[in-house]
CHARMM-style PDB file with segment names, atoms N, HN, CA, C and O in Angstrom:
ATOM      1  N   MET     1       0.638  -1.578  -0.036  1.00  0.00      PROA
ATOM      2  CA  MET     1      -0.211  -0.016   0.180  1.00  0.00      PROA
ATOM      3  C   MET     1       0.684   1.000   0.112  1.00  0.00      PROA
ATOM      4  O   MET     1       1.538   1.028   0.998  1.00  0.00      PROA
ATOM      5  N   PRO     2       0.702   2.055  -0.936  1.00  0.00      PROA
ATOM      6  CA  PRO     2       1.584   3.408  -0.861  1.00  0.00      PROA
ATOM      7  C   PRO     2       1.244   4.266   0.308  1.00  0.00      PROA
ATOM      8  O   PRO     2       0.060   4.261   0.647  1.00  0.00      PROA
ATOM      9  N   ILE     3       2.124   5.042   1.019  1.00  0.00      PROA
ATOM     10  HN  ILE     3       3.085   5.046   0.744  1.00  0.00      PROA
ATOM     11  CA  ILE     3       2.443   5.349   2.157  1.00  0.00      PROA
ATOM     12  C   ILE     3       1.313   6.564   1.901  1.00  0.00      PROA
ATOM     13  O   ILE     3       0.689   6.620   2.960  1.00  0.00      PROA
ATOM     14  N   THR     4       0.791   7.522   1.009  1.00  0.00      PROA
ATOM     15  HN  THR     4       1.298   7.476   0.148  1.00  0.00      PROA
ATOM     16  CA  THR     4      -0.434   8.172   0.597  1.00  0.00      PROA
ATOM     17  C   THR     4      -1.487   8.206   0.827  1.00  0.00      PROA
ATOM     18  O   THR     4      -2.200   9.060   1.353  1.00  0.00      PROA
ATOM     19  N   GLN     5      -1.782   6.572   0.159  1.00  0.00      PROA
ATOM     20  HN  GLN     5      -1.203   5.878  -0.268  1.00  0.00      PROA
ATOM     21  CA  GLN     5      -2.888   5.874   0.897  1.00  0.00      PROA
ATOM     22  C   GLN     5      -3.200   5.604   2.313  1.00  0.00      PROA
ATOM     23  O   GLN     5      -4.201   6.006   2.907  1.00  0.00      PROA
ATOM     24  N   LEU     6      -2.136   4.801   2.852  1.00  0.00      PROA
ATOM     25  HN  LEU     6      -1.323   4.474   2.370  1.00  0.00      PROA
ATOM     26  CA  LEU     6      -1.891   4.873   4.038  1.00  0.00      PROA
ATOM     27  C   LEU     6      -2.085   5.635   5.436  1.00  0.00      PROA
ATOM     28  O   LEU     6      -2.260   5.447   6.640  1.00  0.00      PROA
ATOM     29  N   ALA     7      -1.903   6.841   4.241  1.00  0.00      PROA
ATOM     30  HN  ALA     7      -1.761   6.995   3.264  1.00  0.00      PROA
ATOM     31  CA  ALA     7      -2.191   8.482   5.610  1.00  0.00      PROA
ATOM     32  C   ALA     7      -3.822   8.905   5.116  1.00  0.00      PROA
ATOM     33  O   ALA     7      -4.686   9.372   5.858  1.00  0.00      PROA
ATOM     34  N   ASP     8      -3.929   8.659   3.953  1.00  0.00      PROA
ATOM     35  HN  ASP     8      -3.227   8.280   3.350  1.00  0.00      PROA
ATOM     36  CA  ASP     8      -5.442   8.929   3.860  1.00  0.00      PROA
ATOM     37  C   ASP     8      -6.211   8.044   4.551  1.00  0.00      PROA
ATOM     38  O   ASP     8      -7.187   8.443   5.185  1.00  0.00      PROA
ATOM     39  N   LEU     9      -5.840   6.663   4.507  1.00  0.00      PROA
ATOM     40  HN  LEU     9      -5.046   6.339   3.993  1.00  0.00      PROA
ATOM     41  CA  LEU     9      -6.785   5.618   5.244  1.00  0.00      PROA
ATOM     42  C   LEU     9      -6.860   6.160   7.037  1.00  0.00      PROA
ATOM     43  O   LEU     9      -7.995   6.257   7.502  1.00  0.00      PROA
ATOM     44  N   ALA    10      -5.933   6.414   7.760  1.00  0.00      PROA
ATOM     45  HN  ALA    10      -5.011   6.335   7.382  1.00  0.00      PROA
ATOM     46  CA  ALA    10      -5.518   6.718   8.437  1.00  0.00      PROA
ATOM     47  C   ALA    10      -6.511   8.289   8.858  1.00  0.00      PROA
ATOM     48  O   ALA    10      -7.404   8.161   9.695  1.00  0.00      PROA
ATOM     49  N   ARG    11      -6.357   9.174   8.456  1.00  0.00      PROA
ATOM     50  HN  ARG    11      -5.632   9.278   7.776  1.00  0.00      PROA
ATOM     51  CA  ARG    11      -7.116  10.227   8.884  1.00  0.00      PROA
ATOM     52  C   ARG    11      -8.335   9.866   8.544  1.00  0.00      PROA
ATOM     53  O   ARG    11      -8.998   9.957   9.577  1.00  0.00      PROA
ATOM     54  N   ARG    12      -9.033   9.494   7.645  1.00  0.00      PROA
ATOM     55  HN  ARG    12      -8.494   9.420   6.806  1.00  0.00      PROA
ATOM     56  CA  ARG    12     -10.260   9.064   7.564  1.00  0.00      PROA
ATOM     57  C   ARG    12     -10.500   8.135   9.125  1.00  0.00      PROA
ATOM     58  O   ARG    12     -10.917   8.893  10.000  1.00  0.00      PROA
ATOM     59  N   TRP    13     -10.416   7.467   9.348  1.00  0.00      PROA
ATOM     60  HN  TRP    13     -10.077   6.851   8.637  1.00  0.00      PROA
ATOM     61  CA  TRP    13     -10.639   6.465  10.680  1.00  0.00      PROA
ATOM     62  C   TRP    13     -10.221   7.153  11.532  1.00  0.00      PROA
ATOM     63  O   TRP    13     -10.950   6.867  12.482  1.00  0.00      PROA
ATOM     64  N   TYR    14      -9.414   8.010  11.922  1.00  0.00      PROA
ATOM     65  HN  TYR    14      -8.821   8.243  11.151  1.00  0.00      PROA
ATOM     66  CA  TYR    14      -8.494   8.452  13.441  1.00  0.00      PROA
ATOM     67  C   TYR    14      -9.235   9.697  13.617  1.00  0.00      PROA
ATOM     68  O   TYR    14      -9.742   9.812  14.734  1.00  0.00      PROA
ATOM     69  N   SER    15      -9.505  11.037  12.481  1.00  0.00      PROA
ATOM     70  HN  SER    15      -9.094  10.944  11.574  1.00  0.00      PROA
ATOM     71  CA  SER    15      -9.913  12.327  12.484  1.00  0.00      PROA
ATOM     72  C   SER    15     -10.573  12.781  13.767  1.00  0.00      PROA
ATOM     73  O   SER    15     -10.253  13.642  14.587  1.00  0.00      PROA
ATOM     74  N   HSD    16     -12.037  11.573  13.659  1.00  0.00      PROA
ATOM     75  HN  HSD    16     -12.296  10.873  12.994  1.00  0.00      PROA
ATOM     76  CA  HSD    16     -12.780  12.118  14.584  1.00  0.00      PROA
ATOM     77  C   HSD    16     -13.140  11.502  15.964  1.00  0.00      PROA
ATOM     78  O   HSD    16     -14.241  11.627  16.499  1.00  0.00      PROA
ATOM     79  N   HSD    17     -11.907  10.708  16.562  1.00  0.00      PROA
ATOM     80  HN  HSD    17     -11.012  10.607  16.127  1.00  0.00      PROA
ATOM     81  CA  HSD    17     -11.560  10.406  17.835  1.00  0.00      PROA
ATOM     82  C   HSD    17     -11.422  10.939  18.977  1.00  0.00      PROA
ATOM     83  O   HSD    17     -11.239  10.412  20.075  1.00  0.00      PROA
ATOM     84  N   ALA    18     -11.523  12.076  18.661  1.00  0.00      PROA
ATOM     85  HN  ALA    18     -11.672  12.505  17.770  1.00  0.00      PROA
ATOM     86  CA  ALA    18     -11.337  12.671  19.699  1.00  0.00      PROA
ATOM     87  C   ALA    18     -12.761  14.092  20.229  1.00  0.00      PROA
ATOM     88  O   ALA    18     -12.947  14.955  21.087  1.00  0.00      PROA
ATOM     89  N   ASP    19     -13.562  13.369  18.756  1.00  0.00      PROA
ATOM     90  HN  ASP    19     -13.411  12.668  18.059  1.00  0.00      PROA
ATOM     91  CA  ASP    19     -14.912  14.439  19.101  1.00  0.00      PROA
ATOM     92  C   ASP    19     -15.566  14.040  20.504  1.00  0.00      PROA
ATOM     93  O   ASP    19     -15.061  13.208  21.257  1.00  0.00      PROA
ATOM     94  N   SER    20     -16.204  14.413  20.644  1.00  0.00      PROA
ATOM     95  HN  SER    20     -16.614  15.089  20.032  1.00  0.00      PROA
ATOM     96  CA  SER    20     -17.474  13.875  22.662  1.00  0.00      PROA
ATOM     97  C   SER    20     -18.431  12.892  22.403  1.00  0.00      PROA
ATOM     98  O   SER    20     -18.845  12.001  23.144  1.00  0.00      PROA
ATOM     99  N   ASP    21     -18.737  13.181  21.209  1.00  0.00      PROA
ATOM    100  HN  ASP    21     -18.401  13.905  20.607  1.00  0.00      PROA
ATOM    101  CA  ASP    21     -19.952  12.358  20.532  1.00  0.00      PROA
ATOM    102  C   ASP    21     -19.620  10.668  19.816  1.00  0.00      PROA
ATOM    103  O   ASP    21     -20.402   9.737  19.623  1.00  0.00      PROA
ATOM    104  N   TRP    22     -18.043  10.793  19.537  1.00  0.00      PROA
ATOM    105  HN  TRP    22     -17.408  11.548  19.695  1.00  0.00      PROA
ATOM    106  CA  TRP    22     -17.492   9.868  18.437  1.00  0.00      PROA
ATOM    107  C   TRP    22     -17.769   8.226  19.662  1.00  0.00      PROA
ATOM    108  O   TRP    22     -17.469   8.056  20.844  1.00  0.00      PROA
ATOM    109  N   GLU    23     -18.419   7.361  18.689  1.00  0.00      PROA
ATOM    110  HN  GLU    23     -18.663   7.500  17.729  1.00  0.00      PROA
ATOM    111  CA  GLU    23     -18.566   5.932  19.132  1.00  0.00      PROA
ATOM    112  C   GLU    23     -17.649   5.414  17.751  1.00  0.00      PROA
ATOM    113  O   GLU    23     -17.301   5.947  16.698  1.00  0.00      PROA
ATOM    114  N   LYS    24     -17.444   3.854  18.489  1.00  0.00      PROA
ATOM    115  HN  LYS    24     -17.727   3.421  19.345  1.00  0.00      PROA
ATOM    116  CA  LYS    24     -16.758   2.956  17.448  1.00  0.00      PROA
ATOM    117  C   LYS    24     -17.288   2.710  16.350  1.00  0.00      PROA
ATOM    118  O   LYS    24     -18.509   2.559  16.329  1.00  0.00      PROA
ATOM    119  N   TRP    25     -16.585   2.610  15.231  1.00  0.00      PROA
ATOM    120  HN  TRP    25     -15.593   2.733  15.248  1.00  0.00      PROA
ATOM    121  CA  TRP    25     -17.308   2.319  13.867  1.00  0.00      PROA
ATOM    122  C   TRP    25     -17.905   0.796  13.713  1.00  0.00      PROA
ATOM    123  O   TRP    25     -17.554  -0.330  14.065  1.00  0.00      PROA
ATOM    124  N   THR    26     -19.243   1.508  12.835  1.00  0.00      PROA
ATOM    125  HN  THR    26     -19.529   2.423  12.549  1.00  0.00      PROA
ATOM    126  CA  THR    26     -19.767   0.037  12.911  1.00  0.00      PROA
ATOM    127  C   THR    26     -19.668  -0.644  11.391  1.00  0.00      PROA
ATOM    128  O   THR    26     -19.796   0.053  10.384  1.00  0.00      PROA
ATOM    129  N   PRO    27     -19.421  -2.110  11.333  1.00  0.00      PROA
ATOM    130  CA  PRO    27     -18.745  -2.479  10.244  1.00  0.00      PROA
ATOM    131  C   PRO    27     -18.854  -1.902   8.853  1.00  0.00      PROA
ATOM    132  O   PRO    27     -17.916  -1.903   8.056  1.00  0.00      PROA
ATOM    133  N   VAL    28     -20.178  -1.358   8.582  1.00  0.00      PROA
ATOM    134  HN  VAL    28     -20.940  -1.357   9.229  1.00  0.00      PROA
ATOM    135  CA  VAL    28     -20.849  -0.545   7.495  1.00  0.00      PROA
ATOM    136  C   VAL    28     -20.083   0.653   7.429  1.00  0.00      PROA
ATOM    137  O   VAL    28     -19.685   0.868   6.283  1.00  0.00      PROA
ATOM    138  N   GLN    29     -19.686   1.645   8.403  1.00  0.00      PROA
ATOM    139  HN  GLN    29     -20.009   1.471   9.333  1.00  0.00      PROA
ATOM    140  CA  GLN    29     -18.784   2.246   8.556  1.00  0.00      PROA
ATOM    141  C   GLN    29     -17.644   2.440   7.979  1.00  0.00      PROA
ATOM    142  O   GLN    29     -17.226   3.091   7.021  1.00  0.00      PROA
ATOM    143  N   ALA    30     -17.102   1.524   9.000  1.00  0.00      PROA
ATOM    144  HN  ALA    30     -17.442   0.995   9.777  1.00  0.00      PROA
ATOM    145  CA  ALA    30     -15.569   0.668   8.693  1.00  0.00      PROA
ATOM    146  C   ALA    30     -15.488   0.222   7.079  1.00  0.00      PROA
ATOM    147  O   ALA    30     -14.333   0.496   6.751  1.00  0.00      PROA
ATOM    148  N   MET    31     -16.071  -0.246   6.122  1.00  0.00      PROA
ATOM    149  HN  MET    31     -17.008  -0.468   6.389  1.00  0.00      PROA
ATOM    150  CA  MET    31     -16.066  -0.411   5.092  1.00  0.00      PROA
ATOM    151  C   MET    31     -16.418   0.765   4.081  1.00  0.00      PROA
ATOM    152  O   MET    31     -16.059   0.742   2.904  1.00  0.00      PROA
ATOM    153  N   GLU    32     -17.168   1.816   4.664  1.00  0.00      PROA
ATOM    154  HN  GLU    32     -17.460   1.835   5.621  1.00  0.00      PROA
ATOM    155  CA  GLU    32     -17.538   2.729   3.992  1.00  0.00      PROA
ATOM    156  C   GLU    32     -15.874   3.785   3.790  1.00  0.00      PROA
ATOM    157  O   GLU    32     -15.265   4.371   2.895  1.00  0.00      PROA
ATOM    158  N   ILE    33     -15.771   3.560   4.972  1.00  0.00      PROA
ATOM    159  HN  ILE    33     -16.266   3.084   5.699  1.00  0.00      PROA
ATOM    160  CA  ILE    33     -13.895   4.306   5.460  1.00  0.00      PROA
ATOM    161  C   ILE    33     -12.707   3.589   4.520  1.00  0.00      PROA
ATOM    162  O   ILE    33     -11.864   4.236   3.899  1.00  0.00      PROA
ATOM    163  N   PHE    34     -12.790   2.306   4.534  1.00  0.00      PROA
ATOM    164  HN  PHE    34     -13.474   1.780   5.039  1.00  0.00      PROA
ATOM    165  CA  PHE    34     -12.061   1.933   3.809  1.00  0.00      PROA
ATOM    166  C   PHE    34     -12.027   1.774   2.395  1.00  0.00      PROA
ATOM    167  O   PHE    34     -10.971   1.691   1.769  1.00  0.00      PROA
ATOM    168  N   ARG    35     -13.907   1.702   1.532  1.00  0.00      PROA
ATOM    169  HN  ARG    35     -14.765   1.770   2.041  1.00  0.00      PROA
ATOM    170  CA  ARG    35     -13.641   2.307   0.259  1.00  0.00      PROA
ATOM    171  C   ARG    35     -13.448   3.430  -0.263  1.00  0.00      PROA
ATOM    172  O   ARG    35     -13.291   3.673  -1.460  1.00  0.00      PROA
ATOM    173  N   SER    36     -13.457   4.455   0.987  1.00  0.00      PROA
ATOM    174  HN  SER    36     -13.584   4.258   1.959  1.00  0.00      PROA
ATOM    175  CA  SER    36     -13.378   5.659   0.516  1.00  0.00      PROA
ATOM    176  C   SER    36     -11.673   6.172   0.361  1.00  0.00      PROA
ATOM    177  O   SER    36     -11.190   7.205  -0.105  1.00  0.00      PROA
ATOM    178  N   ALA    37     -11.093   5.056   0.922  1.00  0.00      PROA
ATOM    179  HN  ALA    37     -11.484   4.217   1.301  1.00  0.00      PROA
ATOM    180  CA  ALA    37      -9.098   5.413   0.932  1.00  0.00      PROA
ATOM    181  C   ALA    37      -9.029   4.713  -0.289  1.00  0.00      PROA
ATOM    182  O   ALA    37      -7.907   4.827  -0.781  1.00  0.00      PROA
ATOM    183  N   GLY    38     -10.027   3.833  -1.164  1.00  0.00      PROA
ATOM    184  HN  GLY    38     -10.939   3.741  -0.764  1.00  0.00      PROA
ATOM    185  CA  GLY    38      -9.476   2.720  -2.556  1.00  0.00      PROA
ATOM    186  C   GLY    38      -9.329   1.665  -1.736  1.00  0.00      PROA
ATOM    187  O   GLY    38      -8.700   0.760  -2.284  1.00  0.00      PROA
ATOM    188  N   LEU    39      -9.719   1.394  -0.462  1.00  0.00      PROA
ATOM    189  HN  LEU    39     -10.231   2.129  -0.017  1.00  0.00      PROA
ATOM    190  CA  LEU    39      -9.336  -0.825  -0.356  1.00  0.00      PROA
ATOM    191  C   LEU    39     -10.592  -1.014  -0.382  1.00  0.00      PROA
ATOM    192  O   LEU    39     -11.516  -0.626   0.334  1.00  0.00      PROA
ATOM    193  N   VAL    40     -10.498  -1.903  -1.641  1.00  0.00      PROA
ATOM    194  HN  VAL    40      -9.748  -2.219  -2.223  1.00  0.00      PROA
ATOM    195  CA  VAL    40     -11.473  -2.888  -1.955  1.00  0.00      PROA
ATOM    196  C   VAL    40     -11.275  -3.756  -2.494  1.00  0.00      PROA
ATOM    197  O   VAL    40     -10.517  -3.879  -3.456  1.00  0.00      PROA
ATOM    198  N   GLY    41     -12.295  -5.002  -1.687  1.00  0.00      PROA
ATOM    199  HN  GLY    41     -12.911  -4.902  -0.905  1.00  0.00      PROA
ATOM    200  CA  GLY    41     -11.587  -6.636  -2.376  1.00  0.00      PROA
ATOM    201  C   GLY    41     -12.317  -7.798  -1.028  1.00  0.00      PROA
ATOM    202  O   GLY    41     -13.237  -7.696  -0.215  1.00  0.00      PROA
ATOM    203  N   ASP    42     -11.755  -8.389  -1.226  1.00  0.00      PROA
ATOM    204  HN  ASP    42     -11.009  -8.472  -1.886  1.00  0.00      PROA
ATOM    205  CA  ASP    42     -11.892  -9.422  -0.207  1.00  0.00      PROA
ATOM    206  C   ASP    42     -11.372  -9.130   1.176  1.00  0.00      PROA
ATOM    207  O   ASP    42     -11.998  -8.952   2.221  1.00  0.00      PROA
ATOM    208  N   PHE    43     -10.635  -9.125   1.038  1.00  0.00      PROA
ATOM    209  HN  PHE    43     -10.127  -9.270   0.189  1.00  0.00      PROA
ATOM    210  CA  PHE    43      -9.446  -8.191   2.404  1.00  0.00      PROA
ATOM    211  C   PHE    43     -10.453  -7.414   3.200  1.00  0.00      PROA
ATOM    212  O   PHE    43     -10.767  -7.764   4.338  1.00  0.00      PROA
ATOM    213  N   TRP    44     -10.904  -6.477   2.672  1.00  0.00      PROA
ATOM    214  HN  TRP    44     -10.649  -6.193   1.748  1.00  0.00      PROA
ATOM    215  CA  TRP    44     -11.365  -5.616   3.345  1.00  0.00      PROA
ATOM    216  C   TRP    44     -12.776  -5.526   3.861  1.00  0.00      PROA
ATOM    217  O   TRP    44     -13.064  -4.733   4.758  1.00  0.00      PROA
ATOM    218  N   LYS    45     -13.869  -6.521   3.174  1.00  0.00      PROA
ATOM    219  HN  LYS    45     -13.635  -7.164   2.445  1.00  0.00      PROA
ATOM    220  CA  LYS    45     -14.925  -7.112   3.590  1.00  0.00      PROA
ATOM    221  C   LYS    45     -15.051  -7.469   5.030  1.00  0.00      PROA
ATOM    222  O   LYS    45     -14.507  -8.498   5.430  1.00  0.00      PROA
ATOM    223  N   LEU    46     -15.772  -6.650   5.899  1.00  0.00      PROA
ATOM    224  HN  LEU    46     -16.213  -5.814   5.573  1.00  0.00      PROA
ATOM    225  CA  LEU    46     -16.488  -7.396   7.320  1.00  0.00      PROA
ATOM    226  C   LEU    46     -17.191  -7.916   6.933  1.00  0.00      PROA
ATOM    227  O   LEU    46     -17.670  -7.998   5.802  1.00  0.00      PROA
ATOM    228  N   ASP    47     -17.495  -8.669   8.452  1.00  0.00      PROA
ATOM    229  HN  ASP    47     -17.106  -8.602   9.370  1.00  0.00      PROA
ATOM    230  CA  ASP    47     -18.862  -9.058   9.090  1.00  0.00      PROA
ATOM    231  C   ASP    47     -19.468  -8.102   9.085  1.00  0.00      PROA
ATOM    232  O   ASP    47     -18.758  -7.182   9.492  1.00  0.00      PROA
ATOM    233  N   THR    48     -21.058  -7.579   8.680  1.00  0.00      PROA
ATOM    234  HN  THR    48     -21.634  -8.326   8.349  1.00  0.00      PROA
ATOM    235  CA  THR    48     -21.951  -6.411   8.832  1.00  0.00      PROA
ATOM    236  C   THR    48     -23.085  -7.347   9.892  1.00  0.00      PROA
ATOM    237  O   THR    48     -24.221  -6.878   9.960  1.00  0.00      PROA
ATOM    238  N   SER    49     -22.820  -8.533  10.637  1.00  0.00      PROA
ATOM    239  HN  SER    49     -21.897  -8.914  10.582  1.00  0.00      PROA
ATOM    240  CA  SER    49     -23.706  -9.084  11.339  1.00  0.00      PROA
ATOM    241  C   SER    49     -23.149  -8.606  12.331  1.00  0.00      PROA
ATOM    242  O   SER    49     -24.085  -8.003  12.856  1.00  0.00      PROA
ATOM    243  N   VAL    50     -22.260  -8.445  12.977  1.00  0.00      PROA
ATOM    244  HN  VAL    50     -21.500  -8.935  12.550  1.00  0.00      PROA
ATOM    245  CA  VAL    50     -21.039  -8.172  14.463  1.00  0.00      PROA
ATOM    246  C   VAL    50     -21.931  -6.463  14.402  1.00  0.00      PROA
ATOM    247  O   VAL    50     -22.518  -5.896  13.481  1.00  0.00      PROA
ATOM    248  N   GLY    51     -21.635  -6.020  16.011  1.00  0.00      PROA
ATOM    249  HN  GLY    51     -21.158  -6.480  16.760  1.00  0.00      PROA
ATOM    250  CA  GLY    51     -21.760  -4.386  16.458  1.00  0.00      PROA
ATOM    251  C   GLY    51     -20.614  -4.240  16.042  1.00  0.00      PROA
ATOM    252  O   GLY    51     -20.169  -5.106  15.288  1.00  0.00      PROA
ATOM    253  N   ARG    52     -19.752  -3.044  16.426  1.00  0.00      PROA
ATOM    254  HN  ARG    52     -20.113  -2.341  17.039  1.00  0.00      PROA
ATOM    255  CA  ARG    52     -19.084  -2.026  15.998  1.00  0.00      PROA
ATOM    256  C   ARG    52     -17.640  -2.802  16.369  1.00  0.00      PROA
ATOM    257  O   ARG    52     -17.451  -3.711  17.178  1.00  0.00      PROA
ATOM    258  N   TYR    53     -16.727  -2.141  15.519  1.00  0.00      PROA
ATOM    259  HN  TYR    53     -16.881  -1.403  14.863  1.00  0.00      PROA
ATOM    260  CA  TYR    53     -14.998  -2.140  15.609  1.00  0.00      PROA
ATOM    261  C   TYR    53     -14.537  -1.290  16.504  1.00  0.00      PROA
ATOM    262  OT1 TYR    53     -13.325  -1.178  16.681  1.00  0.00      PROA
TER     263      TYR     53
END
């Protein structure tokens, strides 16, 4: 993975962790973060039948 893509993923994943109303991502939200960072394919698919990550 290119470092620029890794940085994009980190920014998307962690940018709201300090917000007072932040909650862990749901699997659907996490997969959307992966997709928006260009990470697609079977490796990035999550079980959406579980709670939060």
